[in-house]
All heavy atoms as an XYZ file, in Angstrom:
658
protein
N      20.413    -84.872     21.231
C      19.234    -85.408     21.823
C      19.366    -86.942     22.029
O      19.963    -87.575     21.253
C      18.081    -85.226     20.816
C      16.748    -85.795     21.220
S      15.362    -85.446     20.122
C      15.088    -83.797     20.425
N      18.944    -87.420     23.146
C      19.078    -88.791     23.536
C      17.855    -89.581     23.145
O      16.767    -89.060     23.375
C      19.367    -88.864     24.985
C      19.691    -90.237     25.518
C      20.101    -90.183     26.979
O      20.677    -89.192     27.380
O      19.736    -91.177     27.688
N      18.066    -90.823     22.590
C      16.920    -91.648     22.248
C      17.035    -92.911     23.026
O      18.134    -93.417     23.316
C      16.952    -91.956     20.823
C      16.468    -90.762     19.937
C      17.491    -89.936     19.448
C      15.175    -90.456     19.728
C      17.190    -88.856     18.688
C      14.851    -89.381     19.017
C      15.865    -88.601     18.461
N      15.955    -93.529     23.380
C      15.926    -94.819     24.075
C      14.859    -95.787     23.282
O      13.954    -95.286     22.766
C      15.342    -94.711     25.498
C      16.150    -93.719     26.325
N      17.243    -94.170     26.958
C      16.079    -92.463     26.580
C      17.840    -93.122     27.663
N      17.124    -92.121     27.425
N      15.322    -96.995     23.231
C      14.500    -97.996     22.562
C      15.326    -99.153     22.209
O      16.475    -99.268     22.654
N      14.818    -99.987     21.313
C      15.606   -101.127     20.870
C      15.308   -101.511     19.442
O      14.216   -101.224     18.947
C      15.350   -102.393     21.800
C      13.990   -102.882     21.751
C      13.807   -104.090     22.621
C      12.422   -104.616     22.506
N      12.251   -105.840     23.330
N      16.296   -102.008     18.746
C      16.102   -102.559     17.440
C      15.360   -103.834     17.539
O      15.646   -104.773     18.248
C      17.374   -102.739     16.675
C      18.114   -101.473     16.328
C      19.034   -100.910     17.051
C      17.660   -100.784     15.141
C      19.665    -99.719     16.774
C      18.314    -99.579     14.790
C      19.243    -99.044     15.568
O      19.805    -97.830     15.228
N      14.248   -103.914     16.706
C      13.474   -105.206     16.778
C      13.658   -105.929     15.352
O      13.194   -107.132     15.336
C      12.039   -104.968     17.099
C      11.297   -103.862     16.260
C      11.907   -104.550     18.599
C       9.898   -103.644     16.534
N      14.188   -105.251     14.401
C      14.436   -105.950     13.111
C      15.651   -105.215     12.390
O      15.567   -103.984     12.347
C      13.193   -105.930     12.266
C      13.482   -106.683     10.904
C      12.168   -106.662      9.963
O      11.040   -106.410     10.458
O      12.394   -106.922      8.769
N      16.605   -105.926     12.040
C      17.711   -105.414     11.206
C      17.864   -106.340     10.031
O      18.361   -107.525     10.243
C      18.988   -105.323     12.067
C      20.117   -104.740     11.178
C      18.755   -104.372     13.250
N      17.600   -105.902      8.808
C      17.861   -106.638      7.638
C      18.903   -105.828      6.821
O      18.539   -104.764      6.334
C      16.566   -106.806      6.736
O      15.579   -107.463      7.575
C      16.853   -107.632      5.546
N      20.184   -106.208      6.810
C      21.222   -105.402      6.190
C      20.826   -104.981      4.776
O      20.281   -105.690      3.997
C      22.429   -106.441      6.153
C      22.166   -107.337      7.244
C      20.653   -107.474      7.357
N      21.100   -103.675      4.552
C      20.932   -103.066      3.332
C      19.455   -102.820      2.819
O      19.243   -102.418      1.709
C      21.645   -103.758      2.183
C      23.118   -104.067      2.515
N      24.063   -103.089      2.612
C      23.755   -105.180      2.786
C      25.283   -103.620      2.894
N      25.068   -104.855      3.077
N      18.513   -103.178      3.747
C      17.168   -103.072      3.248
C      16.153   -102.565      4.303
O      15.134   -101.903      3.898
C      16.699   -104.324      2.638
O      16.598   -105.361      3.526
N      16.261   -102.851      5.602
C      15.248   -102.599      6.548
C      15.795   -102.446      7.983
O      16.523   -103.298      8.445
C      14.169   -103.635      6.410
C      12.950   -103.442      7.244
C      12.010   -104.599      6.923
N      10.852   -104.644      7.876
C       9.726   -104.094      7.674
N       9.471   -103.443      6.576
N       8.716   -104.223      8.577
N      15.265   -101.396      8.661
C      15.517   -101.305     10.118
C      14.201   -100.976     10.789
O      13.382   -100.127     10.284
C      16.468   -100.072     10.413
C      17.909   -100.163      9.928
C      18.601    -98.801     10.137
C      18.654   -101.233     10.681
N      13.945   -101.573     11.940
C      12.748   -101.310     12.742
C      13.247   -101.237     14.131
O      13.967   -101.993     14.675
C      11.709   -102.466     12.571
C      10.441   -102.138     13.380
C      11.400   -102.750     11.182
N      12.721   -100.031     14.812
C      13.102    -99.877     16.224
C      12.007    -99.217     16.963
O      11.123    -98.583     16.388
C      14.388    -99.051     16.413
C      14.260    -97.624     15.914
C      13.855    -96.544     16.634
C      14.695    -97.082     14.596
N      13.957    -95.402     15.820
C      14.433    -95.699     14.624
C      15.153    -97.668     13.449
C      14.644    -94.921     13.591
C      15.415    -96.862     12.359
C      15.137    -95.438     12.457
N      12.068    -99.398     18.343
C      11.103    -98.747     19.169
C      11.656    -97.430     19.679
O      12.873    -97.248     19.678
C      10.800    -99.606     20.379
O      11.948    -99.806     21.161
C      10.187   -101.034     20.066
N      10.768    -96.570     19.902
C      11.079    -95.198     20.483
C      10.521    -95.178     21.938
O       9.294    -95.051     22.067
C      10.514    -94.148     19.600
C      11.134    -94.162     18.260
O      12.285    -93.662     18.004
N      10.449    -94.676     17.253
N      11.339    -95.332     22.921
C      10.831    -95.476     24.296
C      11.112    -94.269     25.132
O      11.334    -94.386     26.320
C      11.444    -96.712     24.875
N      11.162    -93.087     24.481
C      11.428    -91.886     25.250
C      10.206    -91.579     26.175
O      10.342    -90.905     27.178
C      11.714    -90.693     24.359
C      12.986    -90.767     23.654
C      12.902    -91.466     22.347
O      11.754    -91.558     21.741
O      13.938    -92.059     21.878
N       8.982    -92.024     25.793
C       7.781    -91.678     26.523
C       6.794    -92.859     26.258
O       6.983    -93.699     25.428
C       7.280    -90.402     26.181
O       6.643    -90.403     24.915
N       5.693    -92.734     26.950
C       4.660    -93.782     26.719
C       3.946    -93.572     25.389
O       3.239    -94.406     24.857
C       3.528    -93.651     27.833
C       2.762    -92.356     27.848
C       3.435    -91.231     28.624
O       4.525    -91.439     29.146
O       2.807    -90.112     28.651
N       4.301    -92.399     24.701
C       3.740    -92.173     23.350
C       4.693    -92.722     22.214
O       4.385    -92.351     21.043
C       3.547    -90.699     23.260
C       2.514    -90.120     24.139
O       1.494    -90.710     24.373
N       2.782    -88.965     24.673
N       5.683    -93.369     22.578
C       6.656    -93.731     21.564
C       6.171    -94.575     20.465
O       5.352    -95.520     20.647
N       6.613    -94.269     19.305
C       6.226    -94.966     18.104
C       7.196    -96.152     17.748
O       8.281    -96.261     18.356
C       6.319    -94.003     16.853
N       6.772    -96.977     16.811
C       7.672    -97.993     16.299
C       8.100    -97.403     14.908
O       7.187    -97.023     14.122
C       7.028    -99.342     16.041
C       7.942   -100.286     15.351
C       6.724    -99.910     17.424
N       9.323    -97.241     14.661
C       9.864    -96.683     13.486
C      10.365    -97.732     12.487
O      11.148    -98.534     13.004
C      10.994    -95.543     13.730
O      10.500    -94.668     14.567
C      11.501    -94.949     12.398
N       9.967    -97.668     11.261
C      10.479    -98.600     10.204
C      11.062    -97.810      9.106
O      10.380    -96.817      8.599
C       9.247    -99.407      9.645
O       8.680   -100.199     10.728
C       9.789   -100.392      8.525
N      12.297    -98.148      8.734
C      13.003    -97.434      7.625
C      13.344    -98.618      6.603
O      13.931    -99.528      7.027
C      14.317    -96.690      8.038
C      14.961    -96.041      6.946
C      13.911    -95.678      9.151
N      12.962    -98.304      5.430
C      13.410    -99.262      4.334
C      14.291    -98.523      3.288
O      14.210    -97.306      3.098
C      12.174    -99.823      3.601
O      11.432    -98.748      3.035
C      11.358   -100.734      4.515
N      15.180    -99.265      2.740
C      16.131    -98.843      1.701
C      15.948    -99.573      0.451
O      16.049   -100.848      0.512
C      17.584    -98.866      2.236
C      17.812    -98.290      3.520
C      17.610    -99.017      4.722
C      18.260    -96.983      3.650
C      17.811    -98.409      5.923
C      18.422    -96.288      4.863
C      18.264    -97.084      5.999
N      15.752    -98.974     -0.703
C      15.593    -99.684     -1.942
C      16.426    -99.101     -3.048
O      16.469    -97.843     -3.244
C      14.112    -99.579     -2.335
C      13.745   -100.400     -3.594
C      12.243   -100.274     -3.926
O      11.389    -99.882     -3.098
O      11.906   -100.552     -5.127
N      17.149    -99.967     -3.759
C      17.948    -99.436     -4.807
C      17.058    -99.051     -5.984
O      16.186    -99.756     -6.438
C      18.914   -100.618     -5.291
C      19.794   -100.167     -6.480
O      20.030    -99.078     -6.641
O      20.278   -101.106     -7.292
N      17.360    -97.830     -6.461
C      16.630    -97.235     -7.583
C      17.651    -96.795     -8.666
O      17.950    -95.561     -8.747
C      15.753    -96.157     -7.170
C      14.650    -96.474     -6.307
C      13.503    -97.165     -7.081
C      12.282    -97.387     -6.252
N      11.240    -98.027     -7.013
N      18.111    -97.835     -9.427
C      19.081    -97.391    -10.484
C      20.268    -96.755    -10.017
O      20.725    -95.725    -10.543
N      20.936    -97.218     -8.985
C      22.139    -96.734     -8.446
C      22.018    -95.600     -7.415
O      22.891    -95.091     -6.864
N      20.726    -95.297     -7.101
C      20.412    -94.339     -6.041
C      19.578    -95.113     -5.019
O      19.052    -96.162     -5.311
C      19.619    -93.148     -6.564
C      20.464    -92.308     -7.497
C      19.738    -90.958     -7.829
C      20.657    -90.212     -8.804
N      20.150    -88.809     -8.849
N      19.512    -94.566     -3.858
C      18.748    -95.280     -2.786
C      17.511    -94.505     -2.376
O      17.623    -93.323     -2.053
C      19.663    -95.499     -1.500
O      20.767    -96.157     -1.861
C      18.927    -96.211     -0.397
N      16.356    -95.222     -2.404
C      15.099    -94.591     -1.943
C      15.033    -95.052     -0.505
O      14.965    -96.173     -0.193
C      13.916    -95.150     -2.747
C      12.565    -94.813     -2.210
C      12.303    -93.317     -2.285
C      11.451    -95.582     -2.951
N      14.867    -93.997      0.396
C      14.649    -94.254      1.783
C      13.176    -93.938      2.180
O      12.752    -92.796      1.853
C      15.655    -93.351      2.626
C      15.654    -93.515      4.192
C      16.994    -93.268      4.784
C      14.554    -92.675      4.736
N      12.528    -94.869      2.816
C      11.208    -94.585      3.252
C      11.017    -94.837      4.683
O      11.466    -95.843      5.275
C      10.170    -95.495      2.476
C       8.720    -95.321      2.966
C      10.213    -95.322      1.000
N      10.481    -93.831      5.430
C      10.425    -93.921      6.896
C       8.912    -93.897      7.262
O       8.186    -93.131      6.766
C      11.102    -92.720      7.495
C      11.026    -92.652      8.953
C      12.429    -92.181      9.483
C       9.964    -91.753      9.489
N       8.562    -94.834      8.097
C       7.213    -94.904      8.618
C       7.229    -94.919     10.137
O       8.181    -95.587     10.773
C       6.489    -96.171      8.225
C       6.144    -96.343      6.784
N       5.022    -95.751      6.219
C       6.862    -96.807      5.800
C       5.032    -96.004      4.929
N       6.163    -96.607      4.604
N       6.318    -94.202     10.812
C       6.263    -94.292     12.224
C       4.788    -94.719     12.581
O       3.864    -94.067     12.137
C       6.579    -92.924     12.867
C       8.065    -92.642     12.737
C       8.509    -91.518     13.693
O       7.848    -90.437     13.752
O       9.542    -91.708     14.269
N       4.715    -95.723     13.494
C       3.428    -96.188     13.899
C       3.250    -95.866     15.389
O       4.047    -96.374     16.239
C       3.312    -97.667     13.704
C       2.049    -98.408     14.123
C       0.821    -97.769     13.406
C       2.142    -99.798     13.911
N       2.258    -95.042     15.723
C       2.062    -94.605     17.133
C       1.031    -95.535     17.772
O       0.136    -96.011     17.078
C       1.571    -93.120     17.110
C       2.795    -92.212     16.862
C       3.076    -91.837     15.572
C       3.493    -91.678     17.921
C       4.129    -90.945     15.348
C       4.573    -90.897     17.682
C       4.876    -90.436     16.392
O       5.928    -89.668     16.154
N       0.998    -95.736     19.059
C       0.064    -96.526     19.698
C      -1.348    -96.045     19.728
O      -2.308    -96.823     19.898
C       0.582    -96.690     21.202
C       1.536    -95.527     21.353
C       2.016    -95.163     20.026
N      -1.558    -94.759     19.429
C      -2.887    -94.174     19.397
C      -2.832    -92.860     18.701
O      -1.773    -92.329     18.499
C      -3.495    -93.997     20.758
O      -2.737    -92.990     21.525
N      -4.093    -92.348     18.323
C      -4.075    -91.017     17.726
C      -3.631    -89.890     18.747
O      -2.936    -89.018     18.449
C      -5.528    -90.633     17.249
C      -5.711    -89.309     16.691
C      -7.157    -89.009     16.277
C      -7.289    -87.670     15.738
N      -8.614    -87.163     15.511
N      -3.946    -90.115     20.032
C      -3.562    -89.241     21.100
C      -2.019    -89.185     21.268
O      -1.487    -88.149     21.527
C      -4.230    -89.665     22.389
C      -5.792    -89.388     22.386
C      -6.523    -90.558     21.667
O      -5.993    -91.665     21.468
O      -7.636    -90.221     21.247
N      -1.441    -90.349     21.074
C       0.032    -90.474     21.215
C       0.669    -89.722     20.052
O       1.632    -88.937     20.276
C       0.556    -91.896     21.230
N       0.169    -89.829     18.892
C       0.675    -89.149     17.732
C       0.530    -87.616     17.914
O       1.492    -86.818     17.758
C      -0.090    -89.561     16.446
C       0.266    -88.672     15.286
C       1.384    -88.781     14.553
C      -0.712    -87.757     14.796
C       1.705    -88.032     13.464
C      -0.463    -86.952     13.713
C       0.727    -87.045     13.058
N      -0.559    -87.148     18.377
C      -0.803    -85.741     18.631
C       0.041    -85.221     19.695
O       0.479    -84.075     19.617
C      -2.298    -85.466     18.914
C      -3.171    -85.688     17.636
C      -4.664    -85.709     17.932
O      -5.036    -85.671     19.135
O      -5.396    -85.639     16.969
N       0.419    -86.026     20.746
C       1.232    -85.606     21.825
C       2.646    -85.320     21.306
O       3.380    -84.582     21.919
C       1.240    -86.604     22.895
N       3.037    -86.025     20.273
C       4.424    -85.911     19.698
C       4.485    -84.855     18.628
O       5.437    -84.744     17.922
C       4.865    -87.257     19.197
C       5.002    -88.265     20.269
C       5.915    -87.938     21.359
O       7.066    -87.486     21.021
O       5.654    -88.101     22.607
N       3.398    -83.990     18.404
C       3.423    -82.963     17.402
C       4.661    -82.136     17.570
O       5.079    -81.721     18.695
C       2.127    -82.084     17.550
C       2.102    -81.041     16.565
N       1.839    -81.266     15.165
C       2.279    -79.686     16.663
C       1.894    -80.136     14.579
N       2.186    -79.167     15.452
N       5.183    -81.833     16.383
C       6.490    -81.002     16.420
C       7.729    -81.827     16.111
O       8.719    -81.381     15.693
N       7.589    -83.168     16.120
C       8.693    -84.020     15.822
C       9.069    -83.956     14.343
O      10.213    -84.313     13.975
C       8.437    -85.482     16.298
C       8.422    -85.708     17.765
S       9.959    -85.137     18.619
C      11.021    -86.442     17.983
N       8.182    -83.559     13.510
C       8.410    -83.446     12.097
C       9.557    -82.522     11.772
O      10.352    -82.657     10.814
C       7.123    -83.151     11.307
C       6.498    -81.868     11.610
C       5.496    -81.895     12.711
O       5.367    -82.940     13.394
O       4.830    -80.870     13.043
N       9.678    -81.436     12.649
C      10.837    -80.522     12.488
C      12.103    -81.257     12.766
O      13.138    -80.986     12.075
C      10.601    -79.334     13.502
C       9.369    -78.561     13.116
O       8.992    -78.448     11.903
O       8.836    -77.830     14.023
N      12.165    -81.997     13.805
C      13.380    -82.770     14.110
C      13.794    -83.778     13.031
O      14.924    -83.989     12.778
C      13.176    -83.543     15.478
N      12.799    -84.290     12.398
C      13.083    -85.238     11.263
C      13.815    -84.578     10.079
O      14.716    -85.147      9.550
C      11.719    -85.860     10.728
C      11.978    -87.117      9.883
S      12.916    -88.473     10.652
C      11.771    -88.860     12.076
N      13.444    -83.339      9.776
C      14.242    -82.602      8.777
C      15.633    -82.454      9.155
O      16.564    -82.618      8.299
N      15.938    -82.116     10.376
C      17.358    -81.963     10.926
C      18.059    -83.387     10.808
O      19.222    -83.439     10.409
C      17.356    -81.526     12.313
C      18.676    -81.265     12.910
C      18.652    -80.732     14.279
O      17.702    -80.149     14.724
O      19.678    -80.937     15.019
N      17.322    -84.363     11.101
C      17.964    -85.767     11.089
C      18.410    -86.071      9.652
O      19.460    -86.627      9.425
C      16.944    -86.845     11.560
O      16.637    -86.563     12.939
C      17.488    -88.254     11.411
N      17.499    -85.799      8.611
C      17.829    -86.077      7.309
C      18.962    -85.181      6.711
O      19.760    -85.555      5.982
C      16.604    -85.976      6.371
C      15.769    -87.189      6.537
C      14.376    -87.005      6.870
C      16.187    -88.446      6.208
C      13.629    -88.174      7.016
C      15.468    -89.610      6.335
C      14.125    -89.480      6.751
N      19.103    -83.911      7.318
C      20.151    -83.062      6.934
C      21.480    -83.615      7.414
O      22.505    -83.644      6.712
C      19.967    -81.646      7.486
C      18.938    -80.886      6.764
C      18.539    -79.540      7.442
O      19.353    -79.144      8.297
O      17.594    -78.921      7.057
N      21.445    -84.202      8.644
C      22.662    -84.796      9.169
C      23.060    -86.052      8.363
O      24.187    -86.365      8.107
C      22.459    -85.166     10.676
C      22.289    -84.005     11.608
C      21.971    -84.313     13.018
O      21.689    -85.475     13.301
N      21.913    -83.370     13.861
N      22.050    -86.838      7.985
C      22.348    -87.984      7.136
C      22.925    -87.570      5.767
O      23.854    -88.195      5.335
C      21.036    -88.765      6.843
C      21.190    -90.006      5.958
C      22.214    -91.022      6.560
C      19.865    -90.663      5.824
N      22.498    -86.493      5.202
C      22.953    -86.003      3.968
C      24.422    -85.632      4.130
O      25.319    -86.016      3.283
C      22.233    -84.772      3.483
C      20.848    -85.066      2.822
O      20.559    -86.225      2.586
O      20.083    -84.123      2.749
N      24.753    -84.916      5.187
C      26.189    -84.500      5.483
C      27.053    -85.746      5.714
O      28.182    -85.876      5.155
C      26.250    -83.720      6.707
C      25.600    -82.351      6.602
O      25.364    -81.834      5.438
O      25.323    -81.660      7.606
N      26.567    -86.726      6.357
C      27.286    -88.044      6.567
C      27.517    -88.746      5.216
O      28.709    -89.142      5.068
C      26.593    -88.946      7.537
C      27.245    -90.321      7.756
C      28.534    -90.154      8.366
C      26.269    -91.191      8.599
N      26.496    -88.792      4.402
C      26.702    -89.452      3.144
C      27.685    -88.732      2.223
O      28.486    -89.405      1.567
C      25.375    -89.649      2.415
C      24.434    -90.589      3.114
C      23.035    -90.472      2.456
C      24.874    -91.979      3.227
N      27.779    -87.405      2.275
C      28.774    -86.689      1.586
C      30.103    -86.967      2.017
O      31.020    -87.185      1.310
C      28.420    -85.142      1.590
C      29.658    -84.298      1.087
C      27.167    -84.843      0.805
N      30.289    -86.996      3.413
C      31.605    -87.322      3.993
C      31.998    -88.714      3.604
O      33.203    -88.973      3.292
C      31.536    -87.165      5.489
O      31.151    -85.803      5.790
C      32.787    -87.521      6.150
N      31.077    -89.696      3.632
C      31.415    -91.064      3.318
C      31.770    -91.177      1.888
O      32.707    -91.914      1.498
C      30.292    -92.019      3.711
C      30.021    -92.180      5.161
C      28.761    -93.018      5.403
C      31.173    -92.797      5.868
N      31.040    -90.497      1.036
C      31.381    -90.527     -0.458
C      32.707    -89.876     -0.706
O      33.454    -90.482     -1.509
N      33.119    -88.838     -0.029
C      34.434    -88.264     -0.174
C      35.516    -89.196      0.308
O      36.538    -89.343     -0.395
C      34.530    -86.922      0.565
N      35.251    -89.902      1.396
C      36.197    -90.902      1.976
C      36.488    -92.030      0.965
O      37.511    -92.450      0.707
C      35.749    -91.412      3.310
O      35.754    -90.316      4.239
N      35.314    -92.514      0.338
C      35.403    -93.607     -0.601
C      36.184    -93.227     -1.837
O      36.917    -94.047     -2.387
C      33.960    -94.055     -0.949
N      36.023    -91.958     -2.255
C      36.789    -91.496     -3.453
C      38.274    -91.414     -3.199
O      39.021    -91.496     -4.148
N      38.693    -91.380     -2.015
C      40.076    -91.382     -1.657
C      40.737    -92.670     -1.493
O      41.956    -92.789     -1.355
C      40.376    -90.507     -0.443
C      40.183    -89.036     -0.648
C      40.465    -88.221      0.629
N      39.141    -87.987      1.247
C      38.942    -87.775      2.455
N      39.889    -87.620      3.330
N      37.801    -87.580      2.952
N      40.004    -93.798     -1.373
C      40.559    -95.012     -1.095
C      40.982    -95.790     -2.375
O      40.782    -95.392     -3.461
C      39.641    -95.965     -0.345
O      38.309    -95.653     -0.431
């Protein structure tokens, strides 16, 4: 799936904010990362321009689950790579 937008805030190791410009209903997505005793708490927020825009994007929650599964796989791969160095 192709995404369009731009990063509007990048704070290394703690916060990413980007626009989602695939349509006029695009949200602004904010992801924060917080250290919780050696583990990372990831919190994702999406702010839509209106209730109608949010409703028009119904179904995206399914895609988010797939996105997090891909992140899990990547982290496992990165962890395995780090263990070999």
